[in-house]
C-alpha positions in Angstrom: -10.9 57.4 7.3 -8.6 55.6 4.8 -7.2 53.3 7.5 -10.7 52.2 8.5 -11.7 51.5 4.9 -8.7 49.4 4.4 -9.4 47.4 7.5 -13.0 46.7 6.4 -11.7 45.6 2.9 -9.2 43.2 4.5 -11.8 41.7 6.8 -14.1 41.2 3.8 -11.4 39.4 1.9 -10.6 37.1 4.8 -14.3 36.3 5.3 -14.6 35.4 1.6 -11.6 33.2 1.7 -12.9 31.4 4.8 -16.3 30.8 3.1 -14.6 29.4 0.0 -12.6 27.0 2.1 -15.6 25.8 4.1 -17.5 25.2 0.9 -14.9 22.7 -0.5 -16.4 19.2 -0.8 -15.0 16.7 1.7 -13.7 14.5 -1.1 -11.4 17.3 -2.2 -9.7 17.5 1.1 -6.7 15.4 2.1 -6.8 12.9 5.0 -3.5 13.4 7.0 -4.1 10.6 9.5 -1.2 8.2 9.8 -1.5 5.4 7.3 -4.5 7.0 5.6 -4.7 7.6 1.9 -3.0 11.0 1.3 -5.3 12.5 -1.2 -6.7 10.8 -4.3 -6.0 10.6 -7.9 -8.3 12.3 -10.4 -10.9 10.6 -12.6 -13.4 9.6 -9.9 -11.2 6.9 -8.5 -11.1 8.6 -5.1 -14.4 7.0 -4.2 -12.9 3.6 -4.8 -9.8 4.4 -2.8 -11.9 5.7 0.0 -14.0 2.5 0.0 -10.9 0.3 0.0 -9.4 2.4 2.8 -12.6 2.1 4.8 -12.9 -1.7 4.2 -16.3 -1.1 2.6 -16.6 -4.2 0.4 -20.2 -3.4 -0.6 -19.2 0.0 -1.9 -16.1 -1.5 -3.7 -18.4 -4.1 -5.4 -20.8 -1.4 -6.4 -18.2 0.8 -7.9 -16.6 -2.0 -9.8 -20.0 -3.0 -11.2 -20.3 0.5 -12.7 -17.0 0.1 -14.6 -14.9 2.1 -12.1 -11.2 1.4 -12.9 -9.6 -0.9 -10.3 -6.2 0.7 -11.1 -6.4 4.1 -9.5 -3.9 5.2 -6.9 -3.3 7.9 -4.3 -0.8 10.8 -4.4 1.9 8.5 -3.1 1.4 6.0 -5.9 -0.2 3.4 -3.7 -2.8 1.6 -5.7 -6.2 0.3 -4.5 -4.6 -3.2 -4.6 -1.8 -1.9 -2.5 -4.1 -0.4 0.1 -6.1 -3.7 0.4 -2.9 -5.7 0.7 -1.4 -3.4 3.3 -4.6 -3.4 5.4 -5.2 -7.2 5.1 -8.5 -6.7 3.3 -8.3 -10.0 1.4 -11.9 -10.1 0.3 -11.5 -6.6 -1.3 -8.2 -7.6 -2.8 -9.8 -10.6 -4.5 -12.5 -8.4 -6.0 -9.9 -6.0 -7.4 -7.9 -8.8 -8.8 -11.0 -10.3 -10.5 -11.8 -6.9 -11.9 -8.4 -6.8 -13.7 -6.4 -4.7 -11.3 -2.6 -4.6 -11.9 -1.0 -6.5 -9.1 2.7 -5.6 -9.7 2.3 -1.8 -9.8 4.8 0.0 -7.7 4.3 3.1 -5.6 6.7 6.1 -5.4 9.1 4.1 -3.2 9.1 1.1 -5.6 6.9 -0.9 -3.2 4.5 -3.5 -4.6 1.3 -4.8 -3.1 3.0 -8.1 -2.3 5.8 -6.3 -0.4 3.1 -4.4 1.6 1.2 -7.6 2.5 4.4 -9.5 3.3 5.8 -6.9 5.6 2.6 -6.7 7.5 2.2 -10.4 7.7 -1.2 -10.4 5.9 -1.1 -14.1 4.9 -4.4 -14.3 3.0 -3.4 -11.3 0.9 0.0 -12.9 0.2 -1.7 -16.1 -0.8 -4.0 -14.2 -3.2 -1.2 -12.3 -4.8 0.9 -15.4 -5.2 -2.0 -17.2 -6.8 -2.5 -14.2 -9.2 1.2 -14.6 -10.2 2.6 -11.5 -8.5 6.3 -10.8 -9.1 7.9 -12.5 -6.1 11.3 -11.0 -6.7 10.4 -7.4 -7.4 12.5 -4.9 -5.4 11.9 -1.4 -4.1 14.2 1.5 -4.4 16.4 0.2 -1.6 16.7 -3.2 -3.3 14.4 -5.0 -0.8 12.1 -7.8 -1.9 8.9 -9.1 -0.3 10.9 -12.0 1.2 13.3 -9.5 2.8 10.5 -7.5 4.3 8.8 -10.6 5.7 12.1 -11.9 7.1 13.1 -8.6 8.7 9.7 -8.3 10.4 9.5 -11.9 11.7 6.7 -13.0 9.4 7.5 -16.7 9.6 4.4 -18.0 7.8 4.8 -15.5 5.0 8.5 -16.4 4.6 7.5 -20.1 4.3 4.8 -19.3 1.7 7.2 -17.2 -0.4 9.9 -19.8 -0.3 7.4 -22.5 -1.3 6.4 -20.3 -4.3 10.2 -20.0 -5.2 11.0 -16.5 -4.1 14.7 -16.0 -4.5 16.5 -16.0 -1.1 19.8 -15.0 -2.6 18.8 -11.5 -3.6 20.6 -8.6 -1.9 19.5 -5.1 -1.2 21.7 -2.1 -1.9 23.7 -2.7 1.2 24.4 -6.3 0.3 22.1 -7.9 2.8 20.0 -11.0 2.0 16.7 -12.0 3.7 18.7 -14.2 6.0 21.1 -11.4 7.0 18.1 -9.1 7.7 16.4 -11.7 9.9 19.7 -12.3 11.7 20.3 -8.6 12.3 16.8 -8.3 13.8 17.1 -11.5 15.8 14.1 -13.1 14.1 14.8 -16.7 15.3 11.6 -18.2 13.9 12.5 -16.8 10.4 16.1 -18.0 10.7 14.8 -21.5 11.6 12.5 -21.5 8.6 15.3 -20.4 6.2 17.7 -23.0 7.5 15.0 -25.7 7.1 14.9 -24.6 3.5 18.7 -24.9 3.2 19.4 -21.2 3.4 22.2 -20.3 5.7 23.3 -16.8 4.6 
Protein backbone atom coordinates (compact mmCIF):
# COMPACT_ATOMS: atom_id res chain seq x y z
CA UNK A 1 0.00 0.00 0.00
CA UNK A 2 1.23 3.55 -0.73
CA UNK A 3 0.87 4.58 2.93
CA UNK A 4 2.98 1.64 4.08
CA UNK A 5 5.73 2.43 1.57
CA UNK A 6 5.84 6.06 2.69
CA UNK A 7 6.17 4.95 6.33
CA UNK A 8 9.11 2.67 5.48
CA UNK A 9 10.80 5.46 3.52
CA UNK A 10 10.37 7.88 6.44
CA UNK A 11 11.78 5.36 8.90
CA UNK A 12 14.75 4.81 6.60
CA UNK A 13 15.49 8.54 6.44
CA UNK A 14 15.26 8.90 10.22
CA UNK A 15 17.61 5.97 10.73
CA UNK A 16 20.14 7.44 8.29
CA UNK A 17 20.02 10.82 10.06
CA UNK A 18 20.56 9.17 13.44
CA UNK A 19 23.56 7.21 12.17
CA UNK A 20 25.10 10.35 10.67
CA UNK A 21 24.73 12.22 13.99
CA UNK A 22 26.20 9.35 15.98
CA UNK A 23 29.19 9.23 13.65
CA UNK A 24 30.17 12.86 14.31
CA UNK A 25 33.57 13.13 16.02
CA UNK A 26 33.43 14.25 19.64
CA UNK A 27 35.59 17.29 18.83
CA UNK A 28 32.87 18.57 16.51
CA UNK A 29 30.26 18.64 19.23
CA UNK A 30 29.65 21.54 21.57
CA UNK A 31 30.07 21.25 25.33
CA UNK A 32 27.13 23.04 26.93
CA UNK A 33 28.14 22.59 30.55
CA UNK A 34 28.13 25.88 32.51
CA UNK A 35 31.50 27.62 32.22
CA UNK A 36 32.76 25.24 29.56
CA UNK A 37 34.19 26.26 26.23
CA UNK A 38 31.15 26.63 23.97
CA UNK A 39 32.56 25.08 20.80
CA UNK A 40 35.93 25.75 19.25
CA UNK A 41 37.35 27.87 16.52
CA UNK A 42 38.59 26.28 13.34
CA UNK A 43 42.16 25.57 12.33
CA UNK A 44 42.95 22.83 14.83
CA UNK A 45 42.97 25.14 17.83
CA UNK A 46 40.15 23.25 19.48
CA UNK A 47 42.63 20.76 20.84
CA UNK A 48 44.55 23.56 22.57
CA UNK A 49 41.39 25.11 23.97
CA UNK A 50 40.25 21.73 25.26
CA UNK A 51 43.63 21.13 26.89
CA UNK A 52 43.53 24.54 28.59
CA UNK A 53 39.93 23.99 29.67
CA UNK A 54 40.91 20.62 31.16
CA UNK A 55 44.00 22.03 32.89
CA UNK A 56 46.17 19.58 30.94
CA UNK A 57 49.51 21.38 31.02
CA UNK A 58 51.34 18.46 29.42
CA UNK A 59 49.05 18.54 26.40
CA UNK A 60 49.31 22.32 26.19
CA UNK A 61 53.10 22.09 26.22
CA UNK A 62 53.02 19.39 23.55
CA UNK A 63 50.75 21.39 21.26
CA UNK A 64 52.77 24.58 21.61
CA UNK A 65 55.93 22.61 20.81
CA UNK A 66 54.36 21.60 17.48
CA UNK A 67 53.74 25.25 16.56
CA UNK A 68 50.04 25.30 17.44
CA UNK A 69 48.95 28.92 17.64
CA UNK A 70 48.44 30.12 21.23
CA UNK A 71 45.95 32.70 19.99
CA UNK A 72 42.89 30.59 19.18
CA UNK A 73 39.53 31.34 20.79
CA UNK A 74 36.11 29.78 21.31
CA UNK A 75 32.81 30.82 19.72
CA UNK A 76 32.31 33.43 22.45
CA UNK A 77 35.64 35.01 21.60
CA UNK A 78 37.32 33.81 24.82
CA UNK A 79 40.96 33.09 24.04
CA UNK A 80 43.13 30.30 25.42
CA UNK A 81 44.75 32.95 27.64
CA UNK A 82 41.30 34.05 28.81
CA UNK A 83 40.32 30.50 29.74
CA UNK A 84 43.54 29.98 31.71
CA UNK A 85 43.13 33.34 33.49
CA UNK A 86 39.48 32.66 34.28
CA UNK A 87 40.23 29.21 35.67
CA UNK A 88 43.30 30.21 37.67
CA UNK A 89 45.62 28.00 35.62
CA UNK A 90 48.68 30.18 36.17
CA UNK A 91 51.22 27.61 34.92
CA UNK A 92 49.34 27.20 31.65
CA UNK A 93 48.94 30.96 31.39
CA UNK A 94 52.70 31.40 31.69
CA UNK A 95 53.26 28.86 28.89
CA UNK A 96 50.85 30.68 26.62
CA UNK A 97 52.43 34.06 27.34
CA UNK A 98 55.91 32.70 26.62
CA UNK A 99 54.57 31.24 23.35
CA UNK A 100 53.56 34.71 22.25
CA UNK A 101 49.84 34.69 23.05
CA UNK A 102 48.09 38.05 22.86
CA UNK A 103 47.17 39.04 26.40
CA UNK A 104 44.85 41.97 25.75
CA UNK A 105 42.49 40.27 23.30
CA UNK A 106 38.82 40.87 24.15
CA UNK A 107 35.96 38.40 23.90
CA UNK A 108 32.53 39.27 22.48
CA UNK A 109 31.59 41.14 25.66
CA UNK A 110 34.77 43.20 25.59
CA UNK A 111 36.28 41.23 28.48
CA UNK A 112 40.06 40.77 28.66
CA UNK A 113 41.97 37.95 30.38
CA UNK A 114 42.99 40.37 33.15
CA UNK A 115 39.34 41.20 33.84
CA UNK A 116 38.52 37.49 34.06
CA UNK A 117 41.38 36.81 36.47
CA UNK A 118 40.63 39.89 38.57
CA UNK A 119 36.93 39.15 38.92
CA UNK A 120 37.64 35.57 39.99
CA UNK A 121 40.41 36.59 42.40
CA UNK A 122 43.05 34.52 40.61
CA UNK A 123 46.03 36.35 42.05
CA UNK A 124 48.82 34.38 40.37
CA UNK A 125 47.22 34.96 36.99
CA UNK A 126 46.77 38.65 37.73
CA UNK A 127 50.46 38.87 38.66
CA UNK A 128 51.51 37.12 35.44
CA UNK A 129 49.39 39.39 33.29
CA UNK A 130 50.62 42.53 35.04
CA UNK A 131 54.22 41.35 34.56
CA UNK A 132 53.47 40.78 30.86
CA UNK A 133 52.23 44.39 30.58
CA UNK A 134 48.51 43.71 30.24
CA UNK A 135 46.36 46.78 29.71
CA UNK A 136 45.26 47.59 33.25
CA UNK A 137 42.60 50.08 32.22
CA UNK A 138 40.90 48.27 29.34
CA UNK A 139 37.13 48.30 29.68
CA UNK A 140 34.39 45.95 28.57
CA UNK A 141 31.17 46.85 26.77
CA UNK A 142 29.68 48.08 30.05
CA UNK A 143 32.67 50.31 30.71
CA UNK A 144 33.98 48.13 33.56
CA UNK A 145 37.69 47.61 34.14
CA UNK A 146 39.66 44.87 35.88
CA UNK A 147 39.87 47.04 39.02
CA UNK A 148 36.10 47.52 39.02
CA UNK A 149 35.49 43.79 38.74
CA UNK A 150 37.91 43.05 41.56
CA UNK A 151 36.37 45.75 43.74
CA UNK A 152 32.79 44.68 43.11
CA UNK A 153 33.61 41.06 43.95
CA UNK A 154 35.60 41.77 47.10
CA UNK A 155 38.99 40.69 45.74
CA UNK A 156 41.06 42.73 48.16
CA UNK A 157 44.49 41.34 47.22
CA UNK A 158 43.79 41.83 43.53
CA UNK A 159 42.67 45.41 44.16
CA UNK A 160 45.94 46.09 46.01
CA UNK A 161 48.02 44.60 43.19
CA UNK A 162 46.21 46.55 40.51
CA UNK A 163 46.58 49.80 42.45
CA UNK A 164 50.27 49.10 42.99
CA UNK A 165 50.60 48.62 39.23
CA UNK A 166 48.89 52.01 38.72
CA UNK A 167 45.47 50.94 37.51
CA UNK A 168 43.26 54.02 37.25
CA UNK A 169 40.71 54.15 40.13
CA UNK A 170 38.93 57.17 38.65
CA UNK A 171 37.51 55.33 35.63
CA UNK A 172 33.72 55.10 35.51
CA UNK A 173 31.46 52.58 33.82
CA UNK A 174 28.55 53.58 31.61
CA UNK A 175 26.38 54.25 34.68
CA UNK A 176 28.98 56.57 36.17
CA UNK A 177 30.21 54.20 38.89
CA UNK A 178 33.84 53.99 39.96
CA UNK A 179 35.54 50.97 41.53
CA UNK A 180 34.94 52.59 44.92
CA UNK A 181 31.23 53.05 44.21
CA UNK A 182 30.91 49.40 43.15
CA UNK A 183 32.63 48.18 46.29
CA UNK A 184 30.44 50.45 48.40
CA UNK A 185 27.24 49.25 46.71
CA UNK A 186 28.24 45.63 47.35
CA UNK A 187 29.38 46.35 50.92
CA UNK A 188 32.89 45.14 50.25
CA UNK A 189 34.45 46.61 53.38
CA UNK A 190 37.88 45.09 52.86
CA UNK A 191 38.08 46.62 49.40
CA UNK A 192 36.87 49.98 50.67
CA UNK A 193 39.56 49.94 53.34
CA UNK A 194 42.23 49.13 50.72
CA UNK A 195 41.01 51.94 48.47
CA UNK A 196 40.95 54.47 51.33
CA UNK A 197 44.45 53.43 52.33
CA UNK A 198 45.51 54.34 48.80
CA UNK A 199 43.82 57.74 49.13
CA UNK A 200 40.74 56.82 47.11
CA UNK A 201 37.46 57.91 48.66
CA UNK A 202 34.97 57.96 45.82
